[in-house]
DRENPA-3360 file (N, C-alpha, C; in nm, 2 decimals, always signed):
BEGIN
1 = XXXXXXXX = +9.45/+11.25/-2.65/+9.49/+11.33/-2.57/+9.51/+11.49/-2.63 ~ +9.46/+11.59/-2.56/+9.46/+11.73/-2.61/+9.62/+11.78/-2.60 ~ +9.65/+11.87/-2.69/+9.78/+11.93/-2.69/+9.76/+12.05/-2.57 ~ +9.87/+12.07/-2.51/+9.87/+12.17/-2.38/+9.87/+12.30/-2.47 ~ +9.80/+12.39/-2.41/+9.79/+12.52/-2.47/+9.93/+12.59/-2.46 ~ +9.96/+12.69/-2.57/+10.09/+12.76/-2.56/+10.09/+12.87/-2.45 ~ +10.20/+12.91/-2.38/+10.23/+12.98/-2.29/+10.19/+13.13/-2.36 ~ +10.09/+13.19/-2.27/+10.08/+13.35/-2.31/+10.19/+13.43/-2.32;
9 = XXXXXXXX = +10.28/+13.41/-2.23/+10.41/+13.50/-2.22/+10.46/+13.51/-2.33 ~ +10.50/+13.63/-2.39/+10.57/+13.63/-2.55/+10.73/+13.65/-2.51 ~ +10.80/+13.57/-2.58/+10.95/+13.58/-2.58/+10.99/+13.67/-2.67 ~ +11.12/+13.67/-2.66/+11.19/+13.78/-2.75/+11.16/+13.73/-2.90 ~ +11.19/+13.58/-2.93/+11.17/+13.55/-3.06/+11.00/+13.56/-3.14 ~ +10.90/+13.54/-3.04/+10.78/+13.57/-3.03/+10.75/+13.73/-3.09 ~ +10.81/+13.82/-3.02/+10.80/+13.97/-3.06/+10.86/+13.99/-3.19 ~ +10.99/+13.93/-3.20/+11.07/+13.95/-3.33/+10.98/+13.91/-3.46;
17 = XXXXXXXX = +10.91/+13.80/-3.43/+10.81/+13.73/-3.54/+10.70/+13.84/-3.58 ~ +10.63/+13.87/-3.44/+10.52/+13.93/-3.47/+10.55/+14.09/-3.54 ~ +10.67/+14.14/-3.50/+10.70/+14.26/-3.57/+10.72/+14.24/-3.71 ~ +10.77/+14.13/-3.77/+10.81/+14.12/-3.89/+10.69/+14.07/-3.96 ~ +10.59/+14.00/-3.92/+10.45/+13.98/-4.00/+10.35/+14.08/-3.98 ~ +10.37/+14.19/-3.87/+10.32/+14.32/-3.89/+10.35/+14.43/-3.99 ~ +10.48/+14.37/-4.04/+10.52/+14.47/-4.17/+10.44/+14.40/-4.28 ~ +10.45/+14.29/-4.32/+10.38/+14.21/-4.42/+10.37/+14.06/-4.41;
25 = XXXXXXXX = +10.27/+14.02/-4.49/+10.24/+13.87/-4.46/+10.37/+13.79/-4.53 ~ +10.41/+13.69/-4.46/+10.52/+13.59/-4.52/+10.49/+13.46/-4.46 ~ +10.53/+13.34/-4.53/+10.55/+13.21/-4.45/+10.68/+13.19/-4.38 ~ +10.69/+13.10/-4.31/+10.81/+13.06/-4.22/+10.95/+13.08/-4.31 ~ +10.95/+13.02/-4.42/+11.08/+13.02/-4.49/+11.13/+13.15/-4.52 ~ +11.02/+13.24/-4.58/+11.05/+13.36/-4.59/+11.08/+13.47/-4.47 ~ +11.00/+13.42/-4.37/+11.05/+13.49/-4.23/+11.20/+13.47/-4.19 ~ +11.21/+13.35/-4.21/+11.37/+13.30/-4.19/+11.50/+13.36/-4.27;
33 = XXXXXXXX = +11.45/+13.39/-4.40/+11.53/+13.44/-4.49/+11.55/+13.59/-4.45 ~ +11.43/+13.65/-4.44/+11.44/+13.78/-4.40/+11.51/+13.82/-4.24 ~ +11.49/+13.74/-4.17/+11.57/+13.76/-4.04/+11.72/+13.74/-4.08 ~ +11.77/+13.65/-4.16/+11.89/+13.62/-4.18/+11.96/+13.75/-4.26 ~ +11.88/+13.80/-4.35/+11.93/+13.92/-4.43/+11.93/+14.04/-4.35 ~ +11.84/+14.06/-4.24/+11.86/+14.16/-4.15/+11.98/+14.15/-4.04 ~ +12.01/+14.03/-4.03/+12.13/+13.97/-3.92/+12.08/+14.02/-3.80 ~ +11.93/+13.95/-3.80/+11.88/+13.97/-3.64/+11.98/+13.89/-3.55;
41 = XXXXXXXX = +12.04/+13.77/-3.58/+12.13/+13.73/-3.50/+12.20/+13.79/-3.41 ~ +12.25/+13.88/-3.46/+12.34/+13.99/-3.40/+12.27/+14.07/-3.29 ~ +12.13/+14.10/-3.26/+12.07/+14.16/-3.16/+11.97/+14.09/-3.11 ~ +11.93/+13.97/-3.14/+11.82/+13.87/-3.09/+11.83/+13.74/-3.12 ~ +11.85/+13.66/-3.01/+11.88/+13.50/-3.04/+11.74/+13.44/-3.08 ~ +11.74/+13.44/-3.20/+11.62/+13.38/-3.28/+11.67/+13.26/-3.39 ~ +11.66/+13.14/-3.34/+11.71/+13.02/-3.43/+11.60/+12.99/-3.54 ~ +11.65/+12.94/-3.64/+11.53/+12.87/-3.73/+11.42/+12.79/-3.67;
49 = XXXXXXXX = +11.47/+12.68/-3.58/+11.35/+12.60/-3.52/+11.25/+12.70/-3.44 ~ +11.33/+12.80/-3.38/+11.23/+12.89/-3.28/+11.11/+12.98/-3.37 ~ +11.18/+12.99/-3.50/+11.08/+13.07/-3.59/+10.96/+13.01/-3.58 ~ +10.97/+12.87/-3.63/+10.85/+12.77/-3.65/+10.76/+12.75/-3.56 ~ +10.87/+12.74/-3.42/+10.76/+12.73/-3.27/+10.69/+12.87/-3.25 ~ +10.74/+12.99/-3.28/+10.70/+13.10/-3.25/+10.57/+13.12/-3.35 ~ +10.58/+13.09/-3.47/+10.46/+13.10/-3.57/+10.36/+13.02/-3.51 ~ +10.38/+12.90/-3.48/+10.28/+12.80/-3.43/+10.20/+12.86/-3.29;
57 = XXXXXXXX = +10.29/+12.89/-3.23/+10.20/+12.96/-3.09/+10.15/+13.07/-3.11 ~ +10.21/+13.18/-3.19/+10.14/+13.29/-3.19/+10.01/+13.27/-3.27 ~ +10.00/+13.19/-3.37/+9.89/+13.15/-3.44/+9.77/+13.11/-3.34 ~ +9.81/+13.01/-3.25/+9.72/+12.96/-3.15/+9.67/+13.05/-3.07 ~ +9.74/+13.14/-3.01/+9.73/+13.25/-2.93/+9.61/+13.33/-3.01 ~ +9.59/+13.34/-3.15/+9.53/+13.44/-3.20/+9.58/+13.57/-3.24 ~ +9.72/+13.56/-3.22/+9.80/+13.70/-3.26/+9.83/+13.69/-3.41 ~ +9.83/+13.58/-3.47/+9.87/+13.59/-3.63/+9.76/+13.49/-3.68;
65 = XXXXXXXX = +9.73/+13.51/-3.82/+9.62/+13.46/-3.90/+9.69/+13.41/-4.02 ~ +9.61/+13.30/-4.10/+9.65/+13.29/-4.24/+9.61/+13.42/-4.33 ~ +9.70/+13.47/-4.39/+9.66/+13.58/-4.49/+9.56/+13.54/-4.58 ~ +9.48/+13.66/-4.61/+9.35/+13.62/-4.70/+9.40/+13.60/-4.83 ~ +9.50/+13.66/-4.90/+9.53/+13.64/-5.01/+9.64/+13.54/-5.07 ~ +9.67/+13.46/-4.97/+9.76/+13.35/-4.96/+9.73/+13.26/-5.06 ~ +9.82/+13.19/-5.15/+9.78/+13.10/-5.23/+9.76/+12.97/-5.13 ~ +9.73/+12.86/-5.21/+9.71/+12.74/-5.12/+9.84/+12.67/-5.05;
73 = XXXXXXXX = +9.85/+12.65/-4.94/+9.98/+12.62/-4.88/+10.04/+12.51/-4.93 ~ +10.18/+12.50/-4.94/+10.25/+12.38/-5.00/+10.31/+12.32/-4.91 ~ +10.26/+12.32/-4.77/+10.32/+12.25/-4.65/+10.31/+12.36/-4.54 ~ +10.34/+12.32/-4.41/+10.34/+12.42/-4.30/+10.43/+12.52/-4.32 ~ +10.56/+12.50/-4.38/+10.67/+12.61/-4.37/+10.61/+12.69/-4.48 ~ +10.50/+12.67/-4.56/+10.48/+12.78/-4.68/+10.34/+12.84/-4.63 ~ +10.30/+12.82/-4.55/+10.15/+12.89/-4.48/+10.19/+13.05/-4.46 ~ +10.13/+13.11/-4.55/+10.14/+13.27/-4.52/+10.06/+13.33/-4.39;
81 = XXXXXXXX = +10.13/+13.39/-4.33/+10.07/+13.43/-4.19/+10.09/+13.58/-4.18 ~ +9.98/+13.65/-4.13/+10.01/+13.79/-4.09/+9.97/+13.82/-3.95 ~ +10.02/+13.94/-3.90/+9.97/+13.98/-3.77/+9.81/+14.01/-3.75 ~ +9.75/+13.98/-3.66/+9.61/+14.01/-3.63/+9.61/+14.15/-3.56 ~ +9.49/+14.22/-3.54/+9.49/+14.33/-3.43/+9.53/+14.30/-3.32 ~ +9.50/+14.18/-3.27/+9.51/+14.13/-3.13/+9.70/+14.12/-3.11 ~ +9.73/+14.06/-3.23/+9.88/+14.05/-3.24/+9.96/+14.19/-3.22 ~ +9.91/+14.29/-3.31/+9.97/+14.42/-3.30/+9.95/+14.47/-3.16;
89 = XXXXXXXX = +9.84/+14.46/-3.10/+9.82/+14.52/-2.97/+9.91/+14.46/-2.87 ~ +9.91/+14.32/-2.87/+10.03/+14.25/-2.78/+10.16/+14.28/-2.80 ~ +10.20/+14.32/-2.94/+10.33/+14.36/-2.96/+10.37/+14.52/-2.91 ~ +10.25/+14.59/-2.90/+10.28/+14.72/-2.86/+10.28/+14.72/-2.71 ~ +10.19/+14.64/-2.64/+10.17/+14.64/-2.50/+10.32/+14.58/-2.45 ~ +10.38/+14.48/-2.52/+10.51/+14.40/-2.45/+10.62/+14.53/-2.50 ~ +10.62/+14.59/-2.60/+10.72/+14.70/-2.61/+10.73/+14.80/-2.50 ~ +10.61/+14.82/-2.44/+10.59/+14.91/-2.33/+10.65/+14.88/-2.20;
97 = XXXXXXXX = +10.70/+14.76/-2.18/+10.77/+14.72/-2.04/+10.86/+14.80/-2.03 ~ +10.88/+14.83/-1.88/+10.97/+14.89/-1.83/+11.12/+14.83/-1.85 ~ +11.12/+14.66/-1.85/+11.23/+14.61/-1.83/+11.34/+14.60/-1.96 ~ +11.27/+14.66/-2.08/+11.36/+14.69/-2.20/+11.46/+14.77/-2.18 ~ +11.42/+14.89/-2.09/+11.53/+14.99/-2.06/+11.60/+14.99/-1.93 ~ +11.57/+14.89/-1.87/+11.63/+14.89/-1.72/+11.72/+14.76/-1.71 ~ +11.80/+14.71/-1.83/+11.86/+14.59/-1.78/+12.00/+14.61/-1.86 ~ +12.12/+14.55/-1.80/+12.23/+14.54/-1.85/+12.29/+14.44/-1.90;
105 = XXXXXXXX = +12.35/+14.45/-2.01/+12.42/+14.33/-2.06/+12.53/+14.29/-1.97 ~ +12.56/+14.13/-1.99/+12.67/+14.07/-1.90/+12.74/+14.03/-2.01 ~ +12.85/+14.11/-2.08/+12.93/+14.05/-2.17/+13.04/+13.94/-2.11 ~ +13.04/+13.83/-2.19/+13.15/+13.71/-2.13/+13.29/+13.79/-2.13 ~ +13.33/+13.90/-2.22/+13.45/+13.94/-2.22/+13.48/+14.01/-2.06 ~ +13.38/+14.07/-2.01/+13.40/+14.12/-1.88/+13.41/+14.04/-1.75 ~ +13.35/+13.92/-1.78/+13.36/+13.80/-1.70/+13.52/+13.74/-1.70 ~ +13.56/+13.72/-1.83/+13.70/+13.68/-1.84/+13.78/+13.79/-1.78;
113 = XXXXXXXX = +13.78/+13.91/-1.81/+13.87/+14.00/-1.76/+13.86/+14.01/-1.57 ~ +13.76/+13.99/-1.53/+13.74/+13.99/-1.39/+13.82/+13.86/-1.34 ~ +13.85/+13.77/-1.40/+13.92/+13.64/-1.35/+14.04/+13.63/-1.42 ~ +14.07/+13.72/-1.49/+14.21/+13.72/-1.58/+14.33/+13.73/-1.51 ~ +14.32/+13.77/-1.37/+14.44/+13.77/-1.29/+14.49/+13.62/-1.24 ~ +14.40/+13.53/-1.28/+14.48/+13.39/-1.25/+14.50/+13.34/-1.39 ~ +14.50/+13.38/-1.49/+14.54/+13.31/-1.62/+14.69/+13.30/-1.62 ~ +14.75/+13.21/-1.69/+14.89/+13.19/-1.69/+14.96/+13.31/-1.76;
121 = XXXXXXXX = +15.08/+13.32/-1.75/+15.18/+13.43/-1.80/+15.16/+13.42/-1.94 ~ +15.14/+13.54/-1.99/+15.12/+13.57/-2.15/+14.96/+13.55/-2.22 ~ +14.89/+13.50/-2.13/+14.75/+13.46/-2.19/+14.69/+13.59/-2.19 ~ +14.70/+13.67/-2.08/+14.63/+13.80/-2.09/+14.65/+13.87/-2.22 ~ +14.79/+13.88/-2.24/+14.81/+13.97/-2.36/+14.76/+13.92/-2.49 ~ +14.78/+13.78/-2.48/+14.72/+13.70/-2.61/+14.57/+13.73/-2.64 ~ +14.50/+13.73/-2.51/+14.35/+13.73/-2.52/+14.29/+13.87/-2.55 ~ +14.38/+13.97/-2.51/+14.36/+14.11/-2.55/+14.37/+14.14/-2.69;
129 = XXXXXXXX = +14.47/+14.08/-2.74/+14.53/+14.08/-2.90/+14.41/+14.00/-2.98 ~ +14.36/+13.88/-2.91/+14.24/+13.81/-3.00/+14.12/+13.89/-2.99 ~ +14.08/+13.97/-2.88/+13.97/+14.05/-2.87/+13.97/+14.16/-2.97 ~ +14.09/+14.23/-2.99/+14.11/+14.34/-3.07/+14.09/+14.29/-3.23 ~ +14.15/+14.18/-3.25/+14.11/+14.13/-3.38/+13.97/+14.11/-3.42 ~ +13.89/+14.05/-3.33/+13.76/+14.01/-3.34/+13.69/+14.14/-3.35 ~ +13.71/+14.24/-3.26/+13.65/+14.37/-3.26/+13.66/+14.44/-3.41 ~ +13.76/+14.44/-3.46/+13.81/+14.50/-3.59/+13.73/+14.43/-3.71;
137 = XXXXXXXX = +13.72/+14.29/-3.67/+13.64/+14.20/-3.79/+13.50/+14.23/-3.77 ~ +13.43/+14.28/-3.64/+13.31/+14.29/-3.63/+13.28/+14.43/-3.66 ~ +13.36/+14.54/-3.64/+13.36/+14.67/-3.71/+13.35/+14.68/-3.83 ~ +13.44/+14.61/-3.90/+13.43/+14.61/-4.04/+13.27/+14.57/-4.10 ~ +13.24/+14.44/-4.04/+13.13/+14.39/-4.09/+13.00/+14.47/-4.07 ~ +13.00/+14.53/-3.93/+12.87/+14.64/-3.89/+12.89/+14.78/-3.97 ~ +13.02/+14.81/-4.02/+13.03/+14.94/-4.08/+12.97/+14.93/-4.23 ~ +12.98/+14.78/-4.26/+12.95/+14.76/-4.43/+12.77/+14.74/-4.41;
145 = XXXXXXXX = +12.74/+14.67/-4.30/+12.57/+14.68/-4.28/+12.53/+14.79/-4.30 ~ +12.60/+14.89/-4.18/+12.52/+15.01/-4.17/+12.51/+15.10/-4.31 ~ +12.64/+15.09/-4.37/+12.61/+15.14/-4.51/+12.50/+15.10/-4.61 ~ +12.48/+14.95/-4.58/+12.38/+14.88/-4.68/+12.25/+14.93/-4.63 ~ +12.23/+14.93/-4.50/+12.10/+14.99/-4.45/+12.06/+15.13/-4.47 ~ +12.17/+15.21/-4.47/+12.14/+15.34/-4.51/+12.09/+15.37/-4.66 ~ +12.15/+15.28/-4.74/+12.12/+15.28/-4.89/+11.99/+15.22/-4.91 ~ +11.95/+15.14/-4.82/+11.79/+15.07/-4.84/+11.71/+15.16/-4.77;
153 = XXXXXXXX = +11.74/+15.24/-4.67/+11.62/+15.30/-4.62/+11.62/+15.45/-4.67 ~ +11.74/+15.49/-4.71/+11.73/+15.63/-4.76/+11.77/+15.75/-4.68 ~ +11.74/+15.73/-4.56/+11.78/+15.84/-4.46/+11.84/+15.79/-4.32 ~ +11.88/+15.88/-4.23/+11.96/+15.84/-4.12/+11.85/+15.84/-4.00 ~ +11.73/+15.86/-4.02/+11.62/+15.87/-3.90/+11.53/+15.74/-3.91 ~ +11.61/+15.63/-3.89/+11.55/+15.50/-3.89/+11.59/+15.41/-3.79 ~ +11.52/+15.33/-3.72/+11.58/+15.25/-3.60/+11.69/+15.16/-3.63 ~ +11.69/+15.11/-3.76/+11.79/+15.01/-3.78/+11.93/+15.11/-3.81;
161 = XXXXXXXX = +11.92/+15.20/-3.85/+12.03/+15.29/-3.85/+12.09/+15.34/-3.71 ~ +12.02/+15.38/-3.64/+12.03/+15.42/-3.50/+12.08/+15.28/-3.42 ~ +12.03/+15.19/-3.42/+12.08/+15.07/-3.36/+12.22/+15.02/-3.40 ~ +12.25/+15.00/-3.54/+12.37/+14.99/-3.61/+12.47/+15.11/-3.57 ~ +12.42/+15.21/-3.56/+12.53/+15.31/-3.51/+12.58/+15.32/-3.39 ~ +12.50/+15.27/-3.31/+12.54/+15.24/-3.17/+12.61/+15.12/-3.13 ~ +12.60/+15.02/-3.22/+12.69/+14.91/-3.22/+12.82/+14.95/-3.27 ~ +12.85/+15.04/-3.39/+12.97/+15.08/-3.42/+13.03/+15.16/-3.33;
169 = XXXXXXXX = +12.97/+15.24/-3.27/+13.03/+15.35/-3.18/+13.10/+15.27/-3.05 ~ +12.99/+15.15/-2.99/+13.04/+15.06/-2.88/+13.17/+14.99/-2.92 ~ +13.18/+14.93/-3.04/+13.31/+14.87/-3.09/+13.41/+14.96/-3.10 ~ +13.39/+15.07/-3.14/+13.51/+15.17/-3.17/+13.57/+15.20/-3.02 ~ +13.47/+15.24/-2.92/+13.51/+15.24/-2.79/+13.60/+15.15/-2.71 ~ +13.53/+15.04/-2.75/+13.62/+14.91/-2.70/+13.74/+14.89/-2.74 ~ +13.76/+14.91/-2.87/+13.90/+14.90/-2.94/+14.00/+15.02/-2.88 ~ +13.96/+15.13/-2.84/+14.04/+15.25/-2.79/+14.06/+15.21/-2.64;
177 = XXXXXXXX = +13.98/+15.15/-2.55/+13.98/+15.09/-2.45/+14.12/+14.99/-2.44 ~ +14.08/+14.91/-2.54/+14.19/+14.79/-2.53/+14.34/+14.86/-2.54 ~ +14.34/+14.96/-2.64/+14.48/+15.02/-2.66/+14.53/+15.07/-2.50 ~ +14.44/+15.13/-2.43/+14.48/+15.16/-2.30/+14.51/+15.06/-2.20 ~ +14.43/+14.96/-2.21/+14.48/+14.82/-2.12/+14.61/+14.76/-2.17 ~ +14.63/+14.76/-2.28/+14.76/+14.70/-2.31/+14.88/+14.78/-2.27 ~ +14.85/+14.92/-2.26/+14.96/+15.01/-2.24/+14.98/+14.98/-2.07 ~ +14.88/+14.96/-2.02/+14.92/+14.95/-1.85/+14.94/+14.82/-1.83;
185 = XXXXXXXX = +14.92/+14.71/-1.90/+14.95/+14.59/-1.85/+15.08/+14.56/-1.77 ~ +15.19/+14.63/-1.79/+15.31/+14.60/-1.72/+15.31/+14.66/-1.59 ~ +15.20/+14.75/-1.57/+15.20/+14.81/-1.44/+15.07/+14.75/-1.35 ~ +15.01/+14.63/-1.41/+14.90/+14.57/-1.35/+14.96/+14.51/-1.21 ~ +14.87/+14.53/-1.11/+14.92/+14.47/-0.98/+14.78/+14.44/-0.88 ~ +14.79/+14.36/-0.80/+14.69/+14.34/-0.70/+14.65/+14.46/-0.64 ~ +14.51/+14.44/-0.56/+14.46/+14.54/-0.49/+14.55/+14.56/-0.38 ~ +14.56/+14.69/-0.34/+14.65/+14.75/-0.23/+14.57/+14.69/-0.10;
193 = XXXXXXX = +14.45/+14.73/-0.10/+14.38/+14.74/+0.04/+14.23/+14.65/+0.01 ~ +14.27/+14.53/-0.02/+14.14/+14.42/-0.04/+14.05/+14.42/+0.09 ~ +13.93/+14.44/+0.06/+13.86/+14.45/+0.16/+13.78/+14.30/+0.21 ~ +13.88/+14.23/+0.27/+13.84/+14.12/+0.33/+13.93/+14.07/+0.44 ~ +13.91/+14.00/+0.53/+13.99/+13.95/+0.63/+14.06/+13.84/+0.59 ~ +14.22/+13.85/+0.61/+14.28/+13.71/+0.58/+14.26/+13.62/+0.72 ~ +14.26/+13.49/+0.68/+14.27/+13.40/+0.77/+14.37/+13.39/+0.89;
% end
């Protein structure tokens, strides 16, 4: 029985792998290591199993090929692959889609905040404190990553620097916003003019 053909639609993990292998040839294990080093999990959901699935899919679609200078493979994880011209073109085409720039995140914290009026007494303050502690930890980590990336790339005009700078600024803004929310907790009240008809 013939294997089903891989879907042609490129997922985020597919595009991340295509981009990585457009930089330089590598095998699956190296790709996983590089994704971890770059902390890709912070901005794209790419798991270890997805890496191998994407590599196989992209090769079947002709978007990756075995690197010419590769040593004999020591197993499927060690096959050195590189992006083909078709792969680079598919990546460029996918990056031109409008939906990259016209979507909004739906952070779970905002969902919690919308529902928080039904939480038990004291829980709201506790969750705000947890959020602050988490954000401060993330800020420390992202600032350290930004410092390391600046050292690696040697200048501030690089997409990784821009991305990390945005993340740091967003975290800083949310910490300041939490300060204001905690200050106004004592004045919290239900809507005065709810737009619904009571029974």
